[in-house]
C-alpha positions, -999 to +999 in steps of 0.1 A: -701-016+584-716+015+575-729+027+540-719+060+525-753+075+519-779+093+540-780+066+567-742+075+573-755+106+589-774+086+615-741+069+628-720+101+622-718+109+658-704+074+666-677+078+640-666+112+647-643+103+675-625+078+652-621+103+622-611+131+643-584+113+667-560+116+637-561+113+600-564+075+603-572+058+636-552+080+662-516+094+660-493+072+680-457+071+688-456+036+672-420+023+669-405+005+640-374-015+636-345+008+630-315+003+609-304+003+573-323-013+545-304-035+520-309-035+481-298-062+459-300-067+421-305-104+415-319-124+386-339-114+354-374-117+345-373-132+310-400-108+296-401-071+308-423-068+338-450-045+325-476-064+348-466-081+379-485-105+403-475-127+431-496-161+426-482-183+453-457-183+482-428-188+457-437-175+424-450-144+405-465-141+370-453-114+347-470-100+315-453-078+289-464-063+255-460-082+223-423-074+214-390-092+207-381-104+243-352-131+241-375-155+257-394-181+234-423-204+238-441-228+214-422-217+185-431-179+191-418-149+211-429-149+247-446-120+265-455-140+296-435-157+324-437-173+357-408-164+380-396-182+410-393-155+435-366-174+456-343-189+427-353-162+402-357-189+376-381-180+347-407-203+329-421-190+298-460-188+296-479-191+264-501-162+261-516-159+226-534-127+227-515-094+233-516-085+270-503-050+264-520-025+289-544-052+302-557-053+337-558-082+362-575-096+393-580-128+412-614-142+416-629-161+446-614-196+438-580-182+434-578-180+396-561-151+382-581-133+352-563-110+329-586-089+306-580-064+278-550-056+258-540-046+224-549-057+188-513-066+176-510-101+167-482-125+165-502-157+173-537-162+183-561-131+185-564-095+193-560-088+230-587-060+231-614-085+240-595-111+257-596-131+290-568-149+301-571-173+330-541-188+352-547-210+381-515-213+401-503-251+406-474-267+424-460-288+395-450-260+373-472-274+345-500-247+348-502-223+317-525-194+304-559-205+294-578-186+267-610-196+248-625-166+232-652-186+217-666-189+251-649-164+274-643-129+260-652-093+269-682-077+254-662-049+240-626-038+235-606-024+264-572-008+264-562+006+298-590-007+319-589-012+356-605-038+377-615-050+412-626-081+430-659-075+444-677-091+475-691-120+458-657-131+443-664-118+410-641-091+388-654-060+378-637-044+348-640-006+344-632+018+317-604+020+291-603+028+255-617+009+223-583+012+207-547+026+220-537+062+220-516+085+245-548+096+262-586+088+260-608+108+241-646+107+232-641+090+199-623+060+215-637+061+250-653+028+264-672+044+293-688+011+306-681-015+333-684-052+330-685-081+355-670-116+352-686-142+354-716-126+336-744-113+359-780-112+354-785-080+374-799-050+353-815-075+330-845-052+327-824-025+315-809-047+285-776-052+302-779-090+309-743-101+309-732-071+287-712-039+295-732-013+315-729+024+308-710+046+335-714+085+331-683+091+353-662+078+326-674+104+302-672+131+329-635+123+334-622+127+299-595+131+285-572+116+313-592+086+327-570+056+316-565+030+343-589+045+369-584+040+405-607+015+419-610+004+457-635-021+471-648-003+503-660-021+536-696-011+530-697-030+495-694+001+473-664+012+453-641+042+455-634+053+418-611+083+409-600+095+374-584+127+361-592+151+389-625+135+400-637+109+425-669+091+435-685+064+455-702+039+433-729+012+441-719-015+416-749-038+424-773-011+413-750+010+390-755+041+407-732+068+417-739+073+455-717+103+459-696+127+439-666+134+460-646+167+462-620+170+434-584+161+438-569+193+452-547+218+435-557+207+399-536+176+402-546+148+378-540+113+388-546+087+361-528+078+331-512+096+313-508+117+346-503+084+366-503+089+404-499+061+429-527+051+454-536+030+483-563+022+508-547+026+542-546-004+565-582-015+577-581-023+614-605-032+642-589-001+660-601+023+633-634+004+630-623-007+596-627+029+583-615+033+548-591+061+541-576+064+506-545+081+497-531+093+463-497+103+457-480+120+426-496+129+393-494+160+373-511+194+367-506+194+330-540+199+312-555+170+298-566+191+265-529+201+258-517+187+226-491+159+232-465+175+211-464+208+233-458+187+264-423+185+279-406+156+295-390+180+318-422+195+333-421+186+371-447+161+382-466+167+413-453+161+448-487+160+463-502+132+485-539+136+493-557+116+519-597+115+525-614+095+552-644+080+534-671+085+561-696+114+561-675+134+584-642+126+565-659+135+531-671+168+545-638+176+557-624+169+522-589+160+511-560+165+536-529+172+516-490+165+523-458+169+502-435+141+492-398+148+492-396+148+456-424+149+428-434+116+411-451+104+381-458+066+375-449+058+412-459+024+430-473+026+464-467-008+483-484-017+516-460-032+540-471-058+566-459-033+594-486-008+582-464+016+565-463+025+528-433+024+504-434+048+476-410+037+447-402+039+411-413+065+385-399+098+374-398+133+386-405+149+354-429+144+324-457+120+319-464+082+312-461+070+278-434+069+249-437+080+213-429+067+177-407+087+155-426+119+147-449+117+177-425+129+204-433+153+230-408+182+237-376+171+254-384+135+249-355+111+258-354+089+228-390+075+229-395+084+267-420+109+277-405+112+312-372+119+324-352+123+358-359+087+376-369+088+413-340+065+424-347+066+462-378+051+477-397+069+505-414+052+534-446+067+545-460+062+581-497+070+585-494+061+623-475+094+633-483+130+631-483+150+597-452+165+590-430+134+601-446+107+579-422+106+550-386+094+553-358+078+533-335+071+563-313+042+556-328+033+524-302+031+494-309+044+462-313+021+431-290+029+401-320+013+378-342+038+363-379+023+367-397+043+341-428+037+320-439+000+321-422-008+355-436-024+385-431-035+420-447-058+447-443-069+482-434-107+484-446-133+508-411-132+528-416-093+533-392-081+509-403-056+480-397-068+444-388-042+418-391-050+379-396-039+344-394-006+327-394+000+290-405+034+276-396+022+241-414+009+209-400-025+212-371-044+231-340-023+233-305-039+241-291-031+277-259-023+262-273+001+236-269+039+238-305+044+248-307+060+281-337+040+293-334+007+278-359-024+283-351-037+318-351-073+327-331-069+359-349-077+392-341-058+426-352-067+461-353-042+490-352-056+524-367-036+553-347-035+586-372-061+599-357-088+575-325-089+596-345-092+629-355-124+648-389-130+631-420-148+644-431-181+626-463-200+626-481-231+613-516-243+612-531-219+586-561-235+570-560-236+532-596-220+532-607-192+559-643-185+557-658-154+571-661-151+609-645-186+613-621-191+642-589-210+637-556-215+658-521-210+648-491-226+665-466-196+668-430-193+677-421-158+689-387-141+694-378-140+731-384-104+734-417-102+715-447-087+732-477-073+711-487-098+683-511-090+656-523-109+625-524-090+590-542-102+560-529-088+528-535-090+490-505-079+473-525-068+441-519-068+405-493-042+395-494-022+362-488+014+353-484+025+390-520+010+397-523-018+420-557-036+415-571-052+448-540-043+469-553-044+506-542-048+543-569-061+570-559-065+605-578-096+619-590-100+654-565-122+674-558-136+707-525-147+720-524-176+745-511-170+780-481-195+771-475-174+739-473-206+718-507-203+701-530-176+685-564-178+681-576-158+650-610-149+635-616-144+598-627-112+582-664-103+593-675-097+560-668-102+522-670-066+516-640-060+540-619-086+522-635-101+490-634-138+485-601-149+469-565-153+479-546-137+509-514-138+526-514-139+563-486-124+584-481-126+621-467-093+633-448-086+664-442-053+681-419-033+662-435-045+631-415-075+626-435-097+603-435-136+600-436-151+565-466-145+547-484-179+540-512-181+515-546-191+521-582-184+505-607-164+521-644-174+516-653-209+506-630-213+479-657-217+453-659-200+420-680-167+418-717-173+411-722-180+373-754-173+355-759-192+324-784-170+308-764-139+310-737-160+295-758-170+267-768-135+260-733-123+260-723-148+235-755-141+214-749-103+213-711-103+208-688-119+181-657-141+186-626-120+180-606-149+169-631-155+141-627-118+126 
């Protein structure tokens, strides 16, 4: 691994051939399975899917904002549910704090941690400092754990982002102290926080508490849900508004301020773009390259009442290789077939990216009566849904990377508060959309009502003979070698292994989404595959992963779940926790 700082210049000559061969590891004529995609509308979610995360091989967790969903739990309205992906059955989860506009990440032991939210209360306590824990189980008895007397944020956070870092902890970045259409100096929370609490920077007075971050002041007013990517050199890529940087979380220092997003495009809420770290592979030396698609050129200082829901979003996709040479070259720019705001970028196991959901005009958000923007569609601040997904292939030459060939258009508008995710069997699940103050009936006259319907896109590889395997260890440590017993289609040739984190999806942001190709060797009899675990914890942070065996033509197996690392909980510092509890108040007691 290299580090993005002065020492990177020493290795620059070694990296230049990789960086210049193409935008990402060499232009190829890689072939994929041809044929039509399929789309089915199947099942409902119980609560509207504002947040969506796959937690096992068969289930996903959905969080909503507190509103009048038809699903009930423990005598009150439910705003959380566990969905069986295969049967589409739903089990209510008993959240007691409001998860409206929270973030989420898994930590090293496989527990899902949801943080932040909104102060509206039906039961329990305000969600602004909430920490919610969910550990997947096989007996369908697991539920949300909340204990604000012991586990809480040190300050309120609405619209924060998060990432799982190299020791298996969760870093939480930014947000506001209270809700609003956009951030501002009066409500900004320009800090980061690590869970579990850390002792680092104790000498600066931040022992277990939030730590200031200048970048979150520089990027006002449009820096809700900042884009955060863990990089293979153990730094973070962070983007907000029109700016981006490389950040060292261990020392709380800005390593390098990157060139601004091109052409005046803003990329974070309420001008929400989609983003992804392109697949990391041995062939590209695990060189990170970030891509950001969509957003808006509307000014972040413009009065909300003068913004129009009919203003076109941006069709720009910007890519940057995060090496010294790539940063010096700046952003490369491509144009999507249609503009998009609030779009989701989904990594596929075949190395391509699906661009789906969102709108072609307007901005993210909705308004109460008297707080509408120009041309608002009822409450919605956006219009003209982007019904047809686009596939982006980074392995071919620029100019040929976007295609919607064979992909049917949806008829369901996936607007504000919609989500999407890859599933373990290789389909793409679409859910949510609710640009309204509260639950709105489907049969109402509202143009964009509350959506509970699920959709599943099946790429052409789903209809092909697919590889299968057994023998995946429950825990795969770094650099460990293990053997899979595999069954390949009769015509299969090249075989690779891809490790994926599907991410925690909300507001077009996918916390921790990642694709890492592992080193593997196929036996001569093609009946077994020897695989080596990720080389470092910065390349793939300790925590859950789904492993796909992929044959030539990009046909994946089912993605079985494992834990990368040791499976242990992240490091805990009792002194830092004690200091946090001493310096902060229990929100449930207020």
